[in-house]
N, C-alpha and C positions, 0 to 999 in steps of 0.2 A: 201287759206290755205288748205293743204292736210288733208285727214281724219286722218292720223297718228298725225299730228300736233294738230288737234282739240282734239284728245284723250289725248295727253300730256297736252294741256292747261286745259282741264276739270279736269284731275288728279291734276295738280298743284293748280288750284283754290280750289278744294275740300280739298286738303292738307292744303292750307292757312286757310280756315275756321276751319279745325280741329286744326291746330297749335294755332291759336288765342284763340279758345275755351279752349284748354288745359292750356295755360299759365294763362288765366283768372281764370280758375277753381282752380288751385293750390293755388293761393293767397287768393281767397275768402273763400275756405274751411278752411284755416288756420287763419282766422280772430280772433278766440278766442286766438290763440297763439300770434298773433300780439298785441291784446289788453293786454295780460298779459306781453308781452315783454316791451311795452312802457307805461304800466299802463294807458290805454285809458279809457275814459268814453264812454257810448253809443252815446252821442252827438258828441264826437270826432271821433268815427268810422263813423258816418253819415257825418261829415265834410270831412273826407278822401274820402268817396264815392262822395261827392259833388265836390271835387277837380278833381277826375278822370272824372266825367261827364262833368265838365266845360271844361276840356282839349279836350274831345271828341267832344263836340258841337262846340268849336272854330275851330277845324280842319275841321269839316264837313261844316262849313260856307264857307271855302275857297276851299273845295275839288272839287266842280264842275268846277270852272275855271282852277284849276290845271290839272284836267283830260282832260278838253277841249283842253288845250294847249299842254299837253305831253302824253295823253293817260293813261288809267288805268294800262296798263302793265308796264309803266315806274314808275308810282307812287308806284305800288306794289314792283317793283324790289328793291327800296331803303327803303321803309317804313316797309316792313315785317321784315328784319333783325334788323332794328333799334328798332322796337317795342319789339322784343325778348330781345335785349340787355338792353333796358330801364327797364326791370323787375328787374335788379340788383339795381336800385335806391330804389325800395321798400324793397328788401331783406336786404340791408345794411343801411337803414335809422337809424341814431342814436337817433333821437328824433322826436317829432310830427311835428314841422315845416318842417324838411327835408322830412318827410314822405308825407306831403301834397304837397310839391313841386314835389317830385317824382311821386305822383299820377297824378298831372297835366300833366307832360311830358308823362307818360305812357298812360294816357287817350287820349292825342292829337294824339299820334302815333296809338293807337288802333282805334280811330275814322277815321283816314285817311285810314288805312287798311280796315276797315269795309266797308266804302263807295266804295272804289276802288274795293274790292273783289266782292261786289254786282253788281257794274257796269260791271266788267269782266264777271260775271255769266250771266248778261242780254245780253251782246254781244255774249256769247257762245250760249245762247238760240236762238238768231237770226241766228247765223251761222249754228247751228245744225238743226234748224227747229223743235225743240221739247222742252217741258218744262223740266227745269233742276234745278230750284231754290230750290225746296224741298229737292232734294238729296244733293245740295251744303250745305244747312243748316243742313242736317243730318250729314255732316262732322263736323260742329261745335259741334253738340251734342255728336258725338263720341269722339271728342277731349276733350270736357268738362267731359265726363264720365271717360276717361283715366286720365285726369288731377286731377279730384276729387279723384279717387282711389289712385293716387300717393300721393296726399295730405293726405288722410286718412292713407295710409301706412307709411308715414313719421311721422305722429302723433303717430301711434301705436308703431313705432320704437323709439320714444322718441326724435326725431329731433325737433329742434326749428323752428321758422318762418324763420329765416335767412337761415339756411341750406336747408330747404325745397324749398324755392323759388329760391335760387341760383342754386340748383340742377336742377330744371325745366328749368331755362335759359340755363344752360350748355347742357342739352339734346336737347333743341329745336333749338338752333342756327344752327347746321349743317343741320337740316331738312330745315330750312328757306333758307339757302344758296343754297341748292340743288334744291329747287322748283322754284326760281325766274327767271331762264332763259327761262321757258317754257310758260309764259303767252302769250295770243294772242294779237298781235299788231293790232291797229285799221287800217282799210283800209283808205287810204289817203282821199277819198271822205267823209267817215263818220267823220273823224277827222275835216275836213274843216267845215262840217255842224254843228258839235258840237261846234266848236270854234265860228262860226258865230252866232249861236243861244244861246250861253251861257248866254247872258245878255239881250235878246230881249223879251219883252212882258211878260204878266202874264202866269203862269202855269195853267193847267186845274183845276177846283175846286175839282174834285174827288181826286186829289193828297193830298189835305189838309185833306179830310175825311180819306183817307188811312193812312195818317200820324197820325191822332188822334187815329185810331184803333191800330196802331203800338205803340203809346204812352201808351195805356192801357196794351197792351201785355208786353211791356218792363218793365212797372212798376211792373207787376206781376212777371216777370222773375227776375228782380232785387231784389224784396222782398225775393224771395226764395234764390237767390245767396248770398245776403249779410246778411240775418237775420235768415235763417232756422237753421243753425248750432247753433247759439246762443239760438234760441227758444228751440230746442231739448235739448241742454245742460242745460240751466238755468230753463226753465219752466217744462220740463219733467224729469230732473235729470239724463240724460244718460251721459256716459263718453265722453270725447272729440273725441276719435276715432270713436265711434258709431255716434255721432252727425255729424261728417264730412262725413258720408255716406249718409246723407239726400240729399245733392246736386247731387251726382252721381245717386241716384235713380230717382230724378227729371229729370236729363238729359238723363238717359237711356230711360225713358218713352218718352221724346221728340225725341230721336233718332228713336225709333220704329215708332212713328207717322209720322215723316218726311220721312221715307222710302216709305210711301204710300201717302204722301201729294199731289204729282202731279197727281196721278191717281184719288184720291178722288175729287180733284178740277175739273177735267174733267167731272166726273160723276155727282157730286152734285151741282157744281157751287160755286162761292166764297161767295155769300150771305148766303146760307144755311150752308156752312161749318163754316163760321165765327160766325154765330148766335149760332150754336151748341157748338162751342169752348168756347164762353163766358159763357154759362150755365154750362158746365162741369167744367170749371176752378173755377167758383163761388162755385160749390159743393165741389170741392177739398179743397179750402181755408176754407170753412165752417167746414169741417171735421178736418183740421189742427188746426183751432182755438178752436173747442169745445172739442176735445178729451184729455184724460189724459193718454191714452195708446200709447206707442211709435209705436207699429205695425200699429195702425190706422193712426197715423201721417204720416208714410211712405206711406200708401195707399193714403192719401190726397195729398201728394207731387207728387205721380205718376199720379193721376188724373189731377192735374194742368199741369204737363208736357205734358201729352197726349193731353190736350186741347189746350194750348197756342202755341204748336209747329207749328201749321199751320198758325198762324196769321202773324208772321214776314216775312217768305219767300213769302207768298201769296201777302202781301201788297207791299213788295219790287218789286216783279215781275210785278204786275199790275201798280205800279208807273212808272217803266221803260217803260212799254208799253204805258201808257197814255202820257208820256213825248215826245214820237216820237223822233224827231231829237234832243230834249233836254233831253234825257233819263238820262244822268249823272246829270243834274240839278234837274230833278224830283226825282231821287233816293236820292240825297243829301238833298233836301228839306224835303222829307218824313222821311229820316233818322234823320234829326235834330228834327223834331216833336217827332219821336219815342224815341230817346235817351234822350229827356227831361224827359221821364218817368223814365229812369234809374237815371237821375240827381235828380229829385224832389222826386220821390217815396221813395227810401230807406232813404233819408235824413229826410223826413217827418215821416217815420216810426221810425227812431232813436229818434226824439224829442218826438213823442207820447209815445214811450217806456220809455223814460227818466222820463216822468211825470205820466204815467199810467202803461201800460204793453205791451209786445209784442203781447199778445192775442188780445187786443183791436186794435193794429196796423194792424194785419192781418184781422180783421173783416172789416176794411176800404177797404182793397183790394177786398173783396167779392163784394162790390158795384162797384168797378172799372171794374171787370170782367163782371158784368151785363151790363155795358155801351158798351162793345164790341158787345153784342147781340143787344142792341138797335141801335147802329151805323150801324151794318151790314144791317139792313132793310132799311137804307138810300142809300145803294149802288144799282146800276143796277145789273141785274143778270149776272155777269161776269163769263165767262167760257173760258178755254183755249182749243186750238185744235191743233192737230198735222199737220205738213206738212212734205213732204218728200224731203229734199234737196239733191242736188248732193254733192259729197264728198268735193268739193272745194268751195262751196258757199251756200248761203241761198236758201231756197225753195221759192215757190211762195208767201208764206204768213208768216209773223213773228209769232213765237209761242206766245200763250197767247192772240191772237186776240179775241176781244170781239165778241160775236154773234150779228147778226143784231138786235136782240131784246134787246140788252144791250149796247147801245152806251156809250162812255165815255162822261162825262159831259163837256159842253163847257167851254172855259176859263172864268175866272171871270173878 
């Protein structure tokens, strides 16, 4: 693949992360409007998130074999436009059962896109010979900021949930169709190795630990995405438009952190970076839980975003590396663990809030963030290193290669 084609593939992949981040953000920041539209309880909001997460996990279960057979580029070519179009199922849901079914479909397509985009990013890391995952996930954060601001703007303009989400789908679909021809196709030898290895033998143990850390990070992210606007609106008494700004503030902090994620990983190592991220995220949730002042709540959200931003891209990148020829299977397995956090966490928060309060729910997430720190010390001292590839192929060593002092754990 030429240098120009690699650049186009990197841009298309980053745009895909941004696109999915944007369409996800629009609907989550308008959850208060969705609740009012269909007169939902907190438990029903949690069930809708459960439907979304169930669809995502089901798709991730089959994603590895699908990519092994067809390549991440073909999976993305069809799933990205379909995911954008499925947003209309949420926008025009006339009742709660239809909403839950739409969430299941949207979640399935989202899960397929997410695993395939991360697999594509891992392939581009190998082809380019340098770390890229942090910047790819920065694209997600940028899209989430823009989508959140669009959602807040539609709330300020008085638009309801249906109009807001339908507008996001209309704006996103042309971008999706424009990016899909530029993904990098797998080399035939790589595709053969992936398909041969897709179902053979156990994966390295470190992948399950990385998946557990991703679980904690996604639980924290999902808690902010699905419940921060309700917490700001209901607990602190701010307007719906101001409450909708909480998620963009969180994602803006994530964006800023992810722009430096790859560089920090090289300098500090994965273990140190993940341990610090868990502590800082716990501090941020502690502030969000304890404060009565909306300004401090926004500071807490920013701290959480700046902390957890490194966990997901780093664990995805390391899972792809640890998987070797089975990188798609490793990313899919780690992703399934991670997205279980999005599936179980916000639902549990909804039921806790139903019986006690959102403040108590967020205090539970403080403990989850501390588990990231504890788990990080179980990792080897993983570090990424640059190689200098030729324009048309990978360099002598894949990016993200562990240092000799930090071997990948053996298979279980």
